[in-house]
C-alpha positions in Angstrom: 17.6 -28.0 -11.2 15.6 -25.8 -12.4 14.5 -23.1 -10.1 12.5 -22.5 -7.1 11.4 -18.8 -7.1 10.5 -17.1 -4.6 8.1 -13.4 -3.4 8.2 -11.7 0.0 6.6 -8.3 0.0 6.4 -6.0 2.9 3.0 -4.5 4.8 2.4 -1.4 3.8 1.4 -3.0 0.7 -1.8 -3.5 2.7 -2.2 -6.9 1.6 -5.4 -8.6 3.2 -4.8 -13.0 4.8 -6.5 -14.0 2.1 -4.3 -12.1 -0.9 -1.7 -13.6 0.5 -2.4 -16.7 1.0 -4.0 -16.3 -2.5 -0.5 -15.0 -4.0 1.4 -17.9 -2.2 3.6 -15.2 -0.5 6.0 -13.9 2.2 4.7 -10.5 3.9 7.5 -8.8 6.7 5.3 -6.4 9.3 5.9 -2.7 9.0 6.8 -2.1 12.6 3.9 1.0 14.5 6.0 2.4 17.4 2.7 3.4 20.4 4.3 3.9 24.3 7.2 2.6 24.0 5.8 -0.6 22.3 6.8 -2.8 19.1 3.0 -3.0 17.1 3.0 -5.6 14.1 -0.4 -5.0 12.5 -1.0 -7.2 9.5 -3.7 -9.3 10.8 -5.5 -6.9 12.5 -8.6 -5.0 12.4 -8.8 -1.0 10.8 -11.2 -0.5 13.8 -8.8 -2.6 16.6 -5.6 -0.7 15.3 -7.3 2.8 15.7 -9.2 2.5 18.9 -5.1 1.6 20.1 -3.7 4.8 18.3 -6.8 7.0 20.5 -6.1 5.4 23.6 -2.2 6.4 22.9 -0.6 8.7 25.3 2.1 9.8 22.6 0.7 9.5 19.0 2.6 6.4 17.2 5.3 6.4 14.9 6.3 4.4 12.0 9.8 2.1 11.4 11.3 0.6 8.5 11.4 -3.1 9.0 14.3 -4.4 11.1 16.9 -6.7 8.7 16.0 -9.0 10.9 13.0 -8.9 10.0 14.2 -10.0 6.5 16.5 -12.6 7.5 13.7 -14.5 8.9 10.9 -13.8 5.9 13.8 -15.0 3.5 14.5 -18.1 6.1 11.2 -19.0 5.6 11.3 -19.3 2.0 15.3 -20.3 1.8 13.6 -23.5 3.7 10.5 -23.6 1.6 13.8 -24.8 -1.6 13.4 -21.4 -3.2 16.0 -20.9 -5.2 16.0 -17.0 -5.9 12.7 -14.6 -4.0 11.7 -11.6 -5.7 11.1 -9.2 -2.7 8.9 -6.0 -3.5 8.9 -3.2 -1.6 7.4 0.4 -0.4 8.8 2.6 -2.2 12.3 4.2 -1.5 11.2 7.7 -1.3 9.1 6.7 1.7 11.0 4.4 3.8 13.7 3.3 4.3 12.4 -0.4 3.9 14.5 -1.2 0.4 18.1 -0.6 2.8 17.1 -3.0 5.4 16.2 -5.8 3.0 19.7 -5.5 0.9 21.6 -5.6 4.5 19.5 -8.7 4.6 20.8 -10.1 0.9 23.7 -9.3 1.7 23.8 -12.1 4.4 22.4 -14.1 2.6 25.4 -14.0 -0.5 25.9 -17.7 -0.2 22.9 -19.1 0.0 20.3 -18.2 -2.1 19.5 -15.3 -5.3 17.4 -12.0 -3.6 15.6 -10.1 -6.3 14.7 -7.1 -4.4 12.3 -4.5 -6.6 11.1 -0.7 -6.0 7.5 -0.9 -6.8 7.0 3.4 -6.4 5.2 3.2 -4.8 2.8 2.5 -1.7 -0.1 1.4 -0.7 -2.4 -0.4 -2.8 -1.6 1.2 -5.4 1.7 -1.1 -4.1 0.0 -4.6 -3.7 -1.6 -3.8 -7.5 2.5 -4.3 -7.9 2.4 -7.2 -5.7 -0.4 -9.4 -7.7 1.0 -8.2 -11.5 4.5 -9.9 -9.8 2.8 -13.0 -9.5 1.0 -13.3 -12.8 5.2 -12.2 -13.9 6.2 -14.9 -12.6 3.6 -17.9 -12.9 3.7 -17.3 -16.3 8.3 -17.5 -16.2 8.8 -14.6 -17.4 12.3 -14.1 -16.4 14.0 -11.9 -13.7 15.6 -9.2 -14.4 12.5 -8.7 -17.3 10.5 -8.7 -14.0 12.3 -6.4 -12.1 11.7 -3.3 -15.2 8.2 -4.2 -15.9 7.1 -4.3 -12.1 8.9 -0.5 -11.8 7.6 0.9 -14.5 4.5 -0.7 -13.2 4.1 0.8 -9.7 6.0 4.2 -10.9 3.0 4.8 -13.6 0.6 4.5 -10.8 -1.7 7.2 -8.9 -3.3 6.5 -6.1 -6.3 9.0 -4.7 -7.0 9.4 -1.8 -9.6 11.3 0.6 -8.3 12.7 4.6 -11.4 11.8 6.8 -9.5 13.8 9.5 -6.9 16.2 10.0 -6.9 15.4 13.2 -3.6 12.3 12.6 -1.9 14.5 10.0 -1.3 17.1 12.5 -0.1 14.6 15.3 2.0 13.0 12.7 3.7 16.6 12.7 3.1 16.2 8.9 0.5 18.8 8.9 1.5 22.4 11.0 -1.7 23.8 13.6 -1.3 26.9 12.0 -3.2 25.4 8.4 -4.6 22.6 11.0 -6.7 25.0 12.7 -7.5 26.7 9.6 -8.5 23.5 8.0 -10.8 22.4 10.3 -12.3 26.2 10.6 -12.8 26.1 7.0 -14.4 22.2 7.3 -11.6 21.2 5.2 -10.7 18.1 3.4 -8.1 17.8 1.6 -7.5 15.2 -1.3 -3.8 13.5 -2.2 -1.8 11.9 -4.6 0.7 9.0 -4.4 2.4 8.8 -7.3 6.3 8.2 -8.8 6.8 7.5 -5.3 6.1 11.2 -3.3 2.7 11.0 -1.1 1.1 15.1 -1.5 -1.6 17.0 -1.3 -3.8 17.6 -5.0 -6.8 19.2 -4.1 -8.2 20.5 -1.1 -12.1 20.3 -0.6 -15.0 22.2 1.7 -16.4 19.0 3.4 -15.4 15.3 3.6 -18.3 14.1 0.9 -16.6 16.5 -2.2 -13.0 15.1 -1.7 -14.2 11.6 -1.7 -16.5 12.7 -5.0 -13.2 14.0 -6.5 -10.6 11.1 -5.3 -13.5 8.8 -7.7 -13.1 11.0 -10.3 -9.1 11.9 -10.5 -8.6 8.5 -10.5 -10.9 6.7 -13.2 -10.5 10.2 -15.4 -7.9 8.9 -18.1 -10.7 5.9 -18.6 -13.8 5.4 -20.9 -16.7 2.9 -20.5 -16.7 0.2 -21.4 -12.9 0.0 -20.9 -11.2 -3.2 -19.0 -9.8 -2.6 -16.0 -8.8 -3.3 -12.2 -9.6 -1.4 -9.5 -8.8 -1.4 -5.7 -10.8 0.7 -3.3 -9.6 0.8 0.0 -11.0 2.0 3.1 -10.4 2.6 7.3 -13.6 2.1 8.7 -16.4 3.2 6.2 -17.4 0.2 4.5 -20.8 1.5 3.7 -19.3 4.5 1.9 -16.7 1.9 0.4 -19.8 -0.2 -1.4 -20.9 3.0 -2.7 -17.9 4.2 -4.2 -17.1 0.2 -5.5 -20.4 0.5 -7.0 -20.3 2.9 -8.7 -18.1 1.7 -10.4 -19.4 -1.5 -11.1 -22.0 1.5 -13.0 -20.0 3.1 -14.9 -17.5 0.9 -16.1 -19.3 -2.8 -16.5 -16.2 -4.2 -17.5 -14.0 -3.0 -14.8 -12.9 -5.9 -12.1 -12.4 -4.5 -8.7 -12.7 -5.1 -4.5 -12.9 -3.2 -1.4 -10.7 -3.6 1.3 -8.8 -1.8 4.8 -5.9 0.5 4.8 -3.3 -1.1 6.5 -2.1 0.2 10.5 1.4 1.3 8.8 -1.0 3.4 6.0 -4.0 4.5 7.6 -1.8 6.2 11.2 -1.5 9.0 8.6 -4.5 8.7 6.8 -6.5 8.6 10.2 -10.7 7.5 10.2 -12.7 7.7 7.6 -10.3 7.7 4.9 -11.4 6.1 1.4 -8.2 5.3 -1.3 -8.5 4.6 -5.3 -6.5 3.4 -7.6 -7.8 2.1 -10.4 -5.1 0.3 -13.4 -4.7 -2.2 -16.8 -2.1 -4.4 -16.4 0.6 -4.4 -18.9 -0.2 -8.0 -21.3 2.2 -10.0 -20.7 
């Protein structure tokens, strides 16, 4: 009997409903804790989610999915007859999500082979890893090779994003009050980089427009006009601005292929409204 391989990921990939169907993937939803309630935001629009954040008495916090959630996800794939499951997740440097996956794996050792992969990244860069994983699975690449390839690919990706407001960073304890007040006074907007499983400040510039232009510039810095590559643009509540940068990529790099989507709750709760993120990449040859 041949192998029937299932694919499972988590919602910090910011995967869309359309992409879930396209990749034929089971998604474990990372919870957001808000006023004593657990919010699962996989199918919430960013606008609906941030309206909830605005009304919250206490600023919400994020949490890793529980082992029980992973068990439920793995059980879905077992019920479909999967003999093996490739489980790709948010960077271990950013979250303990992979620990929950390993705990669930230990409970199912005699029923299915689970292969857990650290994407070494998050958000739309992590989504690129999920798409790449599906390509490798469809090409019948051995799982042991898929693990190495996906982890290496994720480690090579740099995602850049412009934070629309400093408010969520300070409310969530990721920015000190004095630095927040100085940033507001000078209209400073940070450009952050997501690289090798770590998010850090890359540049501080004055004004949202300039920070988005820097995001665009650095996301595409290693590419030439006639290069063929893929890109993803994600945003929180600024579709027209995202459209502008999408059209700019297509004009500057005519052979590129990409799409626009929203940043999901587990990530956007920290970056806040009006955030813009970009990642550009070439899939390794299969």
